[in-house]
N, C-alpha and C positions, 0 to 999 in steps of 0.2 A: 583189497588195496587201500593202503593208508592215504592220507591226504598228501603227505610229503612225497609219497612214491608217485602218486598221480601228478603232482606238479612237476616232478623230475622228468617224468616220461613226456608231458607236455612241453617243457622247456626244451628237452632234446629233440622232439619232433619239429619244433619251431626252428632250432638252430640248424637241423638238416634241411629243412625247407628252405631258409635263406641261403645256404650254402648252394643248394641246388639251383636257386634263382640267379645267384650272382655268377655262377659258372656256365650253366646250360643256355641261357639267353645270349651270351656273347658268342659261344660256340656255334649255336645255330645260325647266328649272323655272320659267322665266318671270321671272327675276331678272336683267335686263340690267346693273344697276349692280353686282352681285357679280361678273359676268363682267369688267366693266372693272376693277374693283378686283383681281380675281386676275390678269388679263393684266399690270397695272401693277405688282403686287407681284413678279410672277415676273420681269418686265423689270428691276426695281430689284435684285432678287437676283442675276441675271445679270450687271448692270453691276458691281455690288459684287465678285462672285467674280472677274470678269475683271480688274478694277483689282488686287485682291490678288494675283492670279497674275502679272500684269504687274510688280508691285512686287518680287514674290519673284525672278522671273527677272531683273529689272534689277539687284537686289542681288547675285545670283549672278555676273552677268556684268560687273559694274560699269560700266553703261551711262553 
């Protein structure tokens, strides 16, 4: 496994871990709306981070 592959696997595992934490905790506490809010917030943070990263890479490579 290359270093980039290992970092990608680790990043995905962390992402899924946070998603599980922000959804399972509120569901177990009986607050389903908080679970939806947490999942949507995490999704929006992911999209924003991805767009920023793509923008930076595009700037560097002059796409």
